[in-house]
N, CA, C and O atoms as CSV, one atom per row, in Angstrom:
chain,resi,resn,atom,element,x,y,z
A,1,MET,N,N,-106.751,15.822,1.472
A,1,MET,CA,C,-105.411,15.813,0.921
A,1,MET,C,C,-104.415,15.591,2.050
A,1,MET,O,O,-104.523,16.205,3.112
A,2,GLU,N,N,-103.471,14.736,1.825
A,2,GLU,CA,C,-102.459,14.408,2.819
A,2,GLU,C,C,-101.415,15.511,2.880
A,2,GLU,O,O,-100.895,15.939,1.849
A,3,ARG,N,N,-101.110,15.968,4.080
A,3,ARG,CA,C,-100.077,17.001,4.250
A,3,ARG,C,C,-98.728,16.345,4.417
A,3,ARG,O,O,-98.598,15.285,5.030
A,4,ARG,N,N,-97.727,16.998,3.860
A,4,ARG,CA,C,-96.359,16.542,4.085
A,4,ARG,C,C,-95.956,16.928,5.496
A,4,ARG,O,O,-96.469,17.904,6.044
A,5,PRO,N,N,-95.050,16.177,6.087
A,5,PRO,CA,C,-94.583,16.554,7.417
A,5,PRO,C,C,-93.977,17.957,7.373
A,5,PRO,O,O,-93.416,18.365,6.356
A,6,GLY,N,N,-94.094,18.687,8.474
A,6,GLY,CA,C,-93.585,20.049,8.530
A,6,GLY,C,C,-92.098,20.114,8.282
A,6,GLY,O,O,-91.326,19.277,8.751
A,7,ARG,N,N,-91.724,21.113,7.544
A,7,ARG,CA,C,-90.302,21.318,7.286
A,7,ARG,C,C,-89.693,22.065,8.453
A,7,ARG,O,O,-90.396,22.701,9.240
A,8,ARG,N,N,-88.390,21.982,8.554
A,8,ARG,CA,C,-87.708,22.682,9.630
A,8,ARG,C,C,-87.776,24.181,9.387
A,8,ARG,O,O,-87.960,24.640,8.259
A,9,LEU,N,N,-87.624,24.924,10.461
A,9,LEU,CA,C,-87.611,26.372,10.361
A,9,LEU,C,C,-86.286,26.828,9.775
A,9,LEU,O,O,-85.239,26.235,10.038
A,10,ASP,N,N,-86.342,27.884,8.980
A,10,ASP,CA,C,-85.147,28.373,8.302
A,10,ASP,C,C,-85.196,29.900,8.232
A,10,ASP,O,O,-85.013,30.489,7.166
A,11,GLY,N,N,-85.448,30.536,9.391
A,11,GLY,CA,C,-85.664,31.967,9.409
A,11,GLY,C,C,-84.421,32.829,9.421
A,11,GLY,O,O,-84.499,34.020,9.119
A,12,GLY,N,N,-83.300,32.274,9.755
A,12,GLY,CA,C,-82.093,33.069,9.802
A,12,GLY,C,C,-81.885,33.782,11.126
A,12,GLY,O,O,-80.752,34.092,11.495
A,13,THR,N,N,-82.974,34.045,11.849
A,13,THR,CA,C,-82.881,34.638,13.189
A,13,THR,C,C,-83.899,33.923,14.075
A,13,THR,O,O,-84.908,33.422,13.579
A,14,PRO,N,N,-83.644,33.875,15.370
A,14,PRO,CA,C,-84.620,33.254,16.280
A,14,PRO,C,C,-85.971,33.973,16.236
A,14,PRO,O,O,-87.015,33.339,16.391
A,15,GLU,N,N,-85.956,35.282,16.026
A,15,GLU,CA,C,-87.201,36.054,15.983
A,15,GLU,C,C,-88.049,35.679,14.767
A,15,GLU,O,O,-89.268,35.551,14.875
A,16,ALA,N,N,-87.408,35.504,13.617
A,16,ALA,CA,C,-88.138,35.092,12.409
A,16,ALA,C,C,-88.712,33.695,12.586
A,16,ALA,O,O,-89.813,33.408,12.116
A,17,GLU,N,N,-87.970,32.828,13.263
A,17,GLU,CA,C,-88.453,31.472,13.478
A,17,GLU,C,C,-89.605,31.442,14.481
A,17,GLU,O,O,-90.511,30.619,14.355
A,18,GLU,N,N,-89.577,32.324,15.466
A,18,GLU,CA,C,-90.688,32.401,16.415
A,18,GLU,C,C,-91.961,32.886,15.712
A,18,GLU,O,O,-93.053,32.388,15.984
A,19,LEU,N,N,-91.813,33.853,14.814
A,19,LEU,CA,C,-92.960,34.321,14.028
A,19,LEU,C,C,-93.484,33.189,13.141
A,19,LEU,O,O,-94.696,33.008,13.021
A,20,ALA,N,N,-92.589,32.434,12.527
A,20,ALA,CA,C,-92.999,31.311,11.676
A,20,ALA,C,C,-93.727,30.241,12.492
A,20,ALA,O,O,-94.687,29.637,12.012
A,21,GLN,N,N,-93.272,30.009,13.722
A,21,GLN,CA,C,-93.959,29.039,14.575
A,21,GLN,C,C,-95.391,29.492,14.877
A,21,GLN,O,O,-96.317,28.681,14.853
A,22,LEU,N,N,-95.568,30.772,15.158
A,22,LEU,CA,C,-96.921,31.290,15.392
A,22,LEU,C,C,-97.769,31.129,14.137
A,22,LEU,O,O,-98.932,30.733,14.215
A,23,LEU,N,N,-97.194,31.432,12.995
A,23,LEU,CA,C,-97.913,31.303,11.730
A,23,LEU,C,C,-98.308,29.853,11.474
A,23,LEU,O,O,-99.416,29.583,11.010
A,24,ARG,N,N,-97.414,28.926,11.772
A,24,ARG,CA,C,-97.746,27.506,11.620
A,24,ARG,C,C,-98.883,27.105,12.545
A,24,ARG,O,O,-99.765,26.333,12.168
A,25,LYS,N,N,-98.852,27.638,13.764
A,25,LYS,CA,C,-99.907,27.319,14.723
A,25,LYS,C,C,-101.260,27.844,14.225
A,25,LYS,O,O,-102.272,27.147,14.301
A,26,LEU,N,N,-101.260,29.083,13.715
A,26,LEU,CA,C,-102.506,29.683,13.233
A,26,LEU,C,C,-103.057,28.962,12.005
A,26,LEU,O,O,-104.271,28.893,11.810
A,27,THR,N,N,-102.166,28.429,11.185
A,27,THR,CA,C,-102.596,27.807,9.929
A,27,THR,C,C,-102.541,26.284,9.984
A,27,THR,O,O,-102.593,25.621,8.947
A,28,ALA,N,N,-102.436,25.734,11.174
A,28,ALA,CA,C,-102.374,24.275,11.318
A,28,ALA,C,C,-103.585,23.636,10.650
A,28,ALA,O,O,-104.714,24.104,10.797
A,29,GLY,N,N,-103.335,22.580,9.930
A,29,GLY,CA,C,-104.413,21.871,9.257
A,29,GLY,C,C,-104.698,22.392,7.855
A,29,GLY,O,O,-105.503,21.802,7.134
A,30,MET,N,N,-104.057,23.483,7.455
A,30,MET,CA,C,-104.263,24.034,6.113
A,30,MET,C,C,-103.005,23.781,5.280
A,30,MET,O,O,-101.885,23.898,5.776
A,31,THR,N,N,-103.206,23.440,4.034
A,31,THR,CA,C,-102.072,23.274,3.124
A,31,THR,C,C,-101.699,24.639,2.548
A,31,THR,O,O,-102.468,25.596,2.636
A,32,VAL,N,N,-100.514,24.711,1.963
A,32,VAL,CA,C,-100.117,25.969,1.335
A,32,VAL,C,C,-101.028,26.282,0.150
A,32,VAL,O,O,-101.257,27.451,-0.159
A,33,ARG,N,N,-101.539,25.273,-0.501
A,33,ARG,CA,C,-102.490,25.492,-1.606
A,33,ARG,C,C,-103.770,26.139,-1.079
A,33,ARG,O,O,-104.289,27.079,-1.682
A,34,GLU,N,N,-104.273,25.638,0.037
A,34,GLU,CA,C,-105.481,26.233,0.632
A,34,GLU,C,C,-105.230,27.671,1.062
A,34,GLU,O,O,-106.079,28.540,0.862
A,35,LEU,N,N,-104.072,27.921,1.650
A,35,LEU,CA,C,-103.728,29.286,2.057
A,35,LEU,C,C,-103.613,30.198,0.846
A,35,LEU,O,O,-104.099,31.329,0.872
A,36,ALA,N,N,-102.978,29.719,-0.207
A,36,ALA,CA,C,-102.823,30.521,-1.421
A,36,ALA,C,C,-104.175,30.845,-2.039
A,36,ALA,O,O,-104.398,31.969,-2.488
A,37,ASP,N,N,-105.069,29.882,-2.065
A,37,ASP,CA,C,-106.402,30.111,-2.626
A,37,ASP,C,C,-107.217,31.068,-1.771
A,37,ASP,O,O,-107.930,31.923,-2.294
A,38,ARG,N,N,-107.115,30.926,-0.490
A,38,ARG,CA,C,-107.950,31.719,0.423
A,38,ARG,C,C,-107.447,33.144,0.615
A,38,ARG,O,O,-108.243,34.065,0.801
A,39,PHE,N,N,-106.124,33.329,0.571
A,39,PHE,CA,C,-105.553,34.644,0.873
A,39,PHE,C,C,-104.812,35.274,-0.301
A,39,PHE,O,O,-104.075,36.243,-0.115
A,40,ASP,N,N,-104.992,34.749,-1.484
A,40,ASP,CA,C,-104.467,35.368,-2.708
A,40,ASP,C,C,-102.964,35.603,-2.712
A,40,ASP,O,O,-102.500,36.603,-3.259
A,41,ASP,N,N,-102.223,34.734,-2.133
A,41,ASP,CA,C,-100.774,34.768,-2.256
A,41,ASP,C,C,-100.348,33.401,-2.776
A,41,ASP,O,O,-101.066,32.417,-2.596
A,42,GLY,N,N,-99.204,33.335,-3.411
A,42,GLY,CA,C,-98.755,32.088,-4.010
A,42,GLY,C,C,-98.353,31.029,-3.002
A,42,GLY,O,O,-98.052,31.330,-1.846
A,43,ARG,N,N,-98.353,29.787,-3.456
A,43,ARG,CA,C,-97.950,28.673,-2.585
A,43,ARG,C,C,-96.513,28.819,-2.116
A,43,ARG,O,O,-96.197,28.531,-0.962
A,44,THR,N,N,-95.638,29.270,-3.022
A,44,THR,CA,C,-94.242,29.442,-2.645
A,44,THR,C,C,-94.114,30.475,-1.531
A,44,THR,O,O,-93.363,30.277,-0.575
A,45,GLN,N,N,-94.853,31.579,-1.658
A,45,GLN,CA,C,-94.823,32.611,-0.616
A,45,GLN,C,C,-95.244,32.031,0.725
A,45,GLN,O,O,-94.570,32.254,1.731
A,46,TRP,N,N,-96.356,31.284,0.755
A,46,TRP,CA,C,-96.849,30.723,2.007
A,46,TRP,C,C,-95.858,29.727,2.591
A,46,TRP,O,O,-95.670,29.661,3.806
A,47,ASN,N,N,-95.237,28.967,1.730
A,47,ASN,CA,C,-94.222,28.032,2.198
A,47,ASN,C,C,-93.072,28.796,2.861
A,47,ASN,O,O,-92.583,28.390,3.915
A,48,GLU,N,N,-92.649,29.886,2.253
A,48,GLU,CA,C,-91.549,30.679,2.807
A,48,GLU,C,C,-91.960,31.384,4.097
A,48,GLU,O,O,-91.151,31.503,5.017
A,49,PHE,N,N,-93.196,31.848,4.177
A,49,PHE,CA,C,-93.684,32.461,5.420
A,49,PHE,C,C,-93.668,31.439,6.554
A,49,PHE,O,O,-93.235,31.739,7.666
A,50,ARG,N,N,-94.145,30.230,6.260
A,50,ARG,CA,C,-94.255,29.201,7.298
A,50,ARG,C,C,-92.907,28.608,7.695
A,50,ARG,O,O,-92.784,28.023,8.771
A,51,GLN,N,N,-91.904,28.750,6.846
A,51,GLN,CA,C,-90.560,28.299,7.202
A,51,GLN,C,C,-89.744,29.398,7.862
A,51,GLN,O,O,-88.698,29.132,8.454
A,52,GLY,N,N,-90.225,30.640,7.760
A,52,GLY,CA,C,-89.503,31.757,8.348
A,52,GLY,C,C,-88.531,32.421,7.398
A,52,GLY,O,O,-87.841,33.366,7.781
A,53,ARG,N,N,-88.462,31.949,6.174
A,53,ARG,CA,C,-87.536,32.542,5.197
A,53,ARG,C,C,-87.940,33.950,4.815
A,53,ARG,O,O,-87.086,34.802,4.567
A,54,LYS,N,N,-89.241,34.199,4.765
A,54,LYS,CA,C,-89.770,35.535,4.479
A,54,LYS,C,C,-90.682,35.928,5.614
A,54,LYS,O,O,-91.350,35.085,6.212
A,55,LEU,N,N,-90.707,37.214,5.907
A,55,LEU,CA,C,-91.606,37.716,6.939
A,55,LEU,C,C,-92.945,38.052,6.303
A,55,LEU,O,O,-93.009,38.696,5.256
A,56,ILE,N,N,-93.995,37.610,6.944
A,56,ILE,CA,C,-95.331,37.859,6.425
A,56,ILE,C,C,-95.641,39.351,6.549
A,56,ILE,O,O,-95.376,39.935,7.600
A,57,PRO,N,N,-96.189,39.981,5.520
A,57,PRO,CA,C,-96.552,41.400,5.632
A,57,PRO,C,C,-97.642,41.588,6.692
A,57,PRO,O,O,-98.479,40.707,6.889
A,58,SER,N,N,-97.627,42.719,7.359
A,58,SER,CA,C,-98.581,42.950,8.454
A,58,SER,C,C,-100.022,42.908,7.968
A,58,SER,O,O,-100.892,42.402,8.677
A,59,TRP,N,N,-100.295,43.434,6.763
A,59,TRP,CA,C,-101.670,43.422,6.254
A,59,TRP,C,C,-102.166,41.990,6.039
A,59,TRP,O,O,-103.339,41.693,6.263
A,60,LEU,N,N,-101.268,41.112,5.605
A,60,LEU,CA,C,-101.652,39.719,5.380
A,60,LEU,C,C,-101.850,39.001,6.711
A,60,LEU,O,O,-102.749,38.171,6.849
A,61,ALA,N,N,-101.012,39.321,7.682
A,61,ALA,CA,C,-101.174,38.746,9.025
A,61,ALA,C,C,-102.516,39.177,9.619
A,61,ALA,O,O,-103.201,38.374,10.252
A,62,ASP,N,N,-102.892,40.443,9.417
A,62,ASP,CA,C,-104.191,40.920,9.893
A,62,ASP,C,C,-105.338,40.161,9.232
A,62,ASP,O,O,-106.287,39.753,9.902
A,63,ASN,N,N,-105.249,39.972,7.917
A,63,ASN,CA,C,-106.283,39.210,7.204
A,63,ASN,C,C,-106.375,37.778,7.718
A,63,ASN,O,O,-107.467,37.229,7.867
A,64,LEU,N,N,-105.236,37.189,7.982
A,64,LEU,CA,C,-105.184,35.824,8.494
A,64,LEU,C,C,-105.897,35.730,9.842
A,64,LEU,O,O,-106.713,34.834,10.059
A,65,VAL,N,N,-105.586,36.651,10.736
A,65,VAL,CA,C,-106.220,36.668,12.057
A,65,VAL,C,C,-107.719,36.888,11.925
A,65,VAL,O,O,-108.503,36.204,12.583
A,66,ASN,N,N,-108.129,37.833,11.083
A,66,ASN,CA,C,-109.560,38.105,10.892
A,66,ASN,C,C,-110.322,36.887,10.406
A,66,ASN,O,O,-111.460,36.655,10.816
A,67,GLU,N,N,-109.699,36.107,9.532
A,67,GLU,CA,C,-110.371,34.946,8.940
A,67,GLU,C,C,-110.342,33.694,9.825
A,67,GLU,O,O,-111.297,32.918,9.834
A,68,LEU,N,N,-109.253,33.502,10.563
A,68,LEU,CA,C,-109.063,32.215,11.229
A,68,LEU,C,C,-109.257,32.219,12.741
A,68,LEU,O,O,-109.406,31.155,13.342
A,69,ILE,N,N,-109.259,33.380,13.360
A,69,ILE,CA,C,-109.337,33.458,14.822
A,69,ILE,C,C,-110.713,33.963,15.229
A,69,ILE,O,O,-111.210,34.928,14.648
A,70,PRO,N,N,-111.340,33.329,16.219
A,70,PRO,CA,C,-112.642,33.805,16.692
A,70,PRO,C,C,-112.543,35.240,17.231
A,70,PRO,O,O,-111.494,35.651,17.727
A,71,GLY,N,N,-113.618,35.979,17.132
A,71,GLY,CA,C,-113.670,37.400,17.461
A,71,GLY,C,C,-113.022,37.811,18.761
A,71,GLY,O,O,-112.243,38.765,18.776
A,72,HIS,N,N,-113.312,37.130,19.853
A,72,HIS,CA,C,-112.798,37.553,21.155
A,72,HIS,C,C,-111.295,37.370,21.300
A,72,HIS,O,O,-110.681,38.032,22.137
A,73,ALA,N,N,-110.684,36.491,20.509
A,73,ALA,CA,C,-109.244,36.234,20.611
A,73,ALA,C,C,-108.434,36.989,19.550
A,73,ALA,O,O,-107.203,36.944,19.561
A,74,GLN,N,N,-109.116,37.672,18.646
A,74,GLN,CA,C,-108.404,38.336,17.551
A,74,GLN,C,C,-107.431,39.402,18.023
A,74,GLN,O,O,-106.294,39.452,17.553
A,75,SER,N,N,-107.858,40.254,18.944
A,75,SER,CA,C,-106.987,41.358,19.345
A,75,SER,C,C,-105.718,40.840,20.026
A,75,SER,O,O,-104.637,41.394,19.824
A,76,LEU,N,N,-105.840,39.796,20.818
A,76,LEU,CA,C,-104.670,39.222,21.484
A,76,LEU,C,C,-103.705,38.617,20.460
A,76,LEU,O,O,-102.496,38.838,20.539
A,77,GLN,N,N,-104.234,37.861,19.508
A,77,GLN,CA,C,-103.385,37.252,18.476
A,77,GLN,C,C,-102.754,38.322,17.586
A,77,GLN,O,O,-101.583,38.223,17.219
A,78,ARG,N,N,-103.535,39.338,17.246
A,78,ARG,CA,C,-103.023,40.417,16.404
A,78,ARG,C,C,-101.865,41.134,17.109
A,78,ARG,O,O,-100.840,41.422,16.492
A,79,LYS,N,N,-102.036,41.418,18.400
A,79,LYS,CA,C,-100.990,42.090,19.166
A,79,LYS,C,C,-99.724,41.233,19.218
A,79,LYS,O,O,-98.624,41.736,18.991
A,80,ARG,N,N,-99.876,39.962,19.511
A,80,ARG,CA,C,-98.736,39.052,19.583
A,80,ARG,C,C,-98.033,38.961,18.222
A,80,ARG,O,O,-96.805,38.987,18.145
A,81,GLY,N,N,-98.815,38.857,17.174
A,81,GLY,CA,C,-98.240,38.780,15.832
A,81,GLY,C,C,-97.467,40.032,15.465
A,81,GLY,O,O,-96.391,39.946,14.873
A,82,LYS,N,N,-98.003,41.193,15.809
A,82,LYS,CA,C,-97.318,42.450,15.503
A,82,LYS,C,C,-96.022,42.578,16.297
A,82,LYS,O,O,-95.018,43.069,15.783
A,83,GLU,N,N,-96.048,42.136,17.544
A,83,GLU,CA,C,-94.823,42.163,18.356
A,83,GLU,C,C,-93.749,41.258,17.745
A,83,GLU,O,O,-92.586,41.647,17.631
A,84,LEU,N,N,-94.150,40.061,17.358
A,84,LEU,CA,C,-93.191,39.124,16.762
A,84,LEU,C,C,-92.683,39.634,15.419
A,84,LEU,O,O,-91.497,39.504,15.115
A,85,LEU,N,N,-93.570,40.212,14.618
A,85,LEU,CA,C,-93.160,40.742,13.323
A,85,LEU,C,C,-92.169,41.890,13.501
A,85,LEU,O,O,-91.159,41.945,12.800
A,86,ALA,N,N,-92.444,42.799,14.424
A,86,ALA,CA,C,-91.530,43.923,14.673
A,86,ALA,C,C,-90.162,43.407,15.134
A,86,ALA,O,O,-89.127,43.891,14.678
A,87,ALA,N,N,-90.164,42.433,16.032
A,87,ALA,CA,C,-88.901,41.871,16.515
A,87,ALA,C,C,-88.145,41.175,15.382
A,87,ALA,O,O,-86.923,41.290,15.292
A,88,ALA,N,N,-88.863,40.456,14.520
A,88,ALA,CA,C,-88.225,39.753,13.403
A,88,ALA,C,C,-87.662,40.741,12.386
A,88,ALA,O,O,-86.578,40.521,11.845
A,89,GLU,N,N,-88.388,41.825,12.120
A,89,GLU,CA,C,-87.894,42.843,11.192
A,89,GLU,C,C,-86.624,43.496,11.738
A,89,GLU,O,O,-85.657,43.703,11.005
A,90,LYS,N,N,-86.638,43.814,13.023
A,90,LYS,CA,C,-85.476,44.433,13.653
A,90,LYS,C,C,-84.269,43.486,13.619
A,90,LYS,O,O,-83.152,43.901,13.309
A,91,ALA,N,N,-84.509,42.223,13.938
A,91,ALA,CA,C,-83.419,41.232,13.928
A,91,ALA,C,C,-82.878,41.030,12.517
A,91,ALA,O,O,-81.671,40.878,12.328
A,92,SER,N,N,-83.758,41.029,11.538
A,92,SER,CA,C,-83.331,40.881,10.152
A,92,SER,C,C,-82.477,42.064,9.723
A,92,SER,O,O,-81.456,41.895,9.055
A,93,TRP,N,N,-82.897,43.253,10.107
A,93,TRP,CA,C,-82.133,44.457,9.785
A,93,TRP,C,C,-80.745,44.390,10.430
A,93,TRP,O,O,-79.738,44.680,9.784
A,94,ARG,N,N,-80.703,44.005,11.709
A,94,ARG,CA,C,-79.412,43.894,12.411
A,94,ARG,C,C,-78.514,42.861,11.737
A,94,ARG,O,O,-77.327,43.110,11.525
A,95,ALA,N,N,-79.072,41.718,11.404
A,95,ALA,CA,C,-78.286,40.657,10.771
A,95,ALA,C,C,-77.740,41.110,9.418
A,95,ALA,O,O,-76.605,40.788,9.066
A,96,THR,N,N,-78.536,41.846,8.671
A,96,THR,CA,C,-78.100,42.357,7.375
A,96,THR,C,C,-76.988,43.378,7.547
A,96,THR,O,O,-76.001,43.361,6.812
A,97,ARG,N,N,-77.150,44.267,8.521
A,97,ARG,CA,C,-76.131,45.293,8.775
A,97,ARG,C,C,-74.809,44.654,9.216
A,97,ARG,O,O,-73.740,45.088,8.786
A,98,LEU,N,N,-74.874,43.648,10.053
A,98,LEU,CA,C,-73.660,43.012,10.553
A,98,LEU,C,C,-72.967,42.179,9.482
A,98,LEU,O,O,-71.752,41.985,9.530
A,99,ALA,N,N,-73.732,41.691,8.526
A,99,ALA,CA,C,-73.164,40.844,7.483
A,99,ALA,C,C,-72.411,41.650,6.432
A,99,ALA,O,O,-71.535,41.119,5.748
A,100,ARG,N,N,-72.750,42.929,6.301
A,100,ARG,CA,C,-72.097,43.769,5.297
A,100,ARG,C,C,-70.869,44.457,5.881
A,100,ARG,O,O,-70.900,44.914,7.023
A,101,PRO,N,N,-69.806,44.532,5.120
A,101,PRO,CA,C,-68.663,45.306,5.601
A,101,PRO,C,C,-69.008,46.795,5.541
A,101,PRO,O,O,-69.829,47.201,4.719
A,102,PRO,N,N,-68.400,47.602,6.389
A,102,PRO,CA,C,-68.688,49.028,6.346
A,102,PRO,C,C,-68.209,49.637,5.038
A,102,PRO,O,O,-67.247,49.148,4.445
A,103,PRO,N,N,-68.866,50.697,4.581
A,103,PRO,CA,C,-68.398,51.351,3.360
A,103,PRO,C,C,-66.981,51.884,3.565
A,103,PRO,O,O,-66.589,52.166,4.698
A,104,PRO,N,N,-66.218,52.025,2.501
A,104,PRO,CA,C,-64.822,52.454,2.635
A,104,PRO,C,C,-64.658,53.783,3.364
A,104,PRO,O,O,-63.688,53.951,4.103
A,105,GLU,N,N,-65.572,54.729,3.182
A,105,GLU,CA,C,-65.415,56.025,3.827
A,105,GLU,C,C,-65.578,55.954,5.337
A,105,GLU,O,O,-65.228,56.900,6.042
A,106,PHE,N,N,-66.110,54.837,5.846
A,106,PHE,CA,C,-66.271,54.681,7.283
A,106,PHE,C,C,-65.282,53.666,7.858
A,106,PHE,O,O,-65.440,53.200,8.986
A,107,SER,N,N,-64.296,53.344,7.093
A,107,SER,CA,C,-63.304,52.379,7.538
A,107,SER,C,C,-62.550,52.909,8.749
A,107,SER,O,O,-62.338,54.115,8.876
A,108,ALA,N,N,-62.149,52.016,9.630
A,108,ALA,CA,C,-61.411,52.416,10.824
A,108,ALA,C,C,-60.023,52.940,10.456
A,108,ALA,O,O,-59.451,53.750,11.186
A,109,ARG,N,N,-59.499,52.494,9.362
A,109,ARG,CA,C,-58.170,52.958,8.941
A,109,ARG,C,C,-58.335,54.151,8.015
A,109,ARG,O,O,-59.046,54.076,7.014
A,110,ARG,N,N,-57.691,55.225,8.344
A,110,ARG,CA,C,-57.741,56.439,7.543
A,110,ARG,C,C,-56.369,56.652,6.880
A,110,ARG,O,O,-55.335,56.291,7.442
A,111,PRO,N,N,-56.381,57.233,5.698
A,111,PRO,CA,C,-55.095,57.533,5.055
A,111,PRO,C,C,-54.294,58.519,5.900
A,111,PRO,O,O,-54.862,59.333,6.629
A,112,ALA,N,N,-53.001,58.438,5.795
A,112,ALA,CA,C,-52.129,59.348,6.542
A,112,ALA,C,C,-52.465,60.787,6.189
A,112,ALA,O,O,-52.618,61.126,5.016
A,113,GLY,N,N,-52.578,61.624,7.197
A,113,GLY,CA,C,-52.853,63.029,6.981
A,113,GLY,C,C,-54.331,63.356,6.823
A,113,GLY,O,O,-54.692,64.517,6.632
A,114,TRP,N,N,-55.181,62.351,6.899
A,114,TRP,CA,C,-56.619,62.591,6.737
A,114,TRP,C,C,-57.176,63.240,7.969
A,114,TRP,O,O,-56.839,62.847,9.086
A,115,GLU,N,N,-58.034,64.242,7.786
A,115,GLU,CA,C,-58.692,64.913,8.904
A,115,GLU,C,C,-60.176,65.003,8.609
A,115,GLU,O,O,-60.591,64.963,7.451
A,116,TRP,N,N,-60.964,65.124,9.645
A,116,TRP,CA,C,-62.408,65.311,9.475
A,116,TRP,C,C,-62.653,66.641,8.782
A,116,TRP,O,O,-61.986,67.628,9.093
A,117,PRO,N,N,-63.586,66.685,7.860
A,117,PRO,CA,C,-63.878,67.936,7.154
A,117,PRO,C,C,-64.502,68.969,8.082
A,117,PRO,O,O,-64.811,70.080,7.651
């Protein structure tokens, strides 16, 4: 089956895109259909993981490494993947926090006469 050219990364953070690049490297030569069949996740999910739009769950990343990486290299790949996943999760959390305005009770402007309880 002919593969479509790789789509651009769309992770929202550099950390998510770095994780997606590793995932693309690990799954090079496999279509999203093959990944969905082999690892019991949908094609849309795999497409989003490989583009960086969604972060791959750690259990699925472990299964991927177990299936696709030779025994002696598994621990190194697993460690690298966990580091990238942790960094991507942290960056995603930071980006989400920065995108939201603070709740009104934490606003920098306080009503006149307001004091801390």
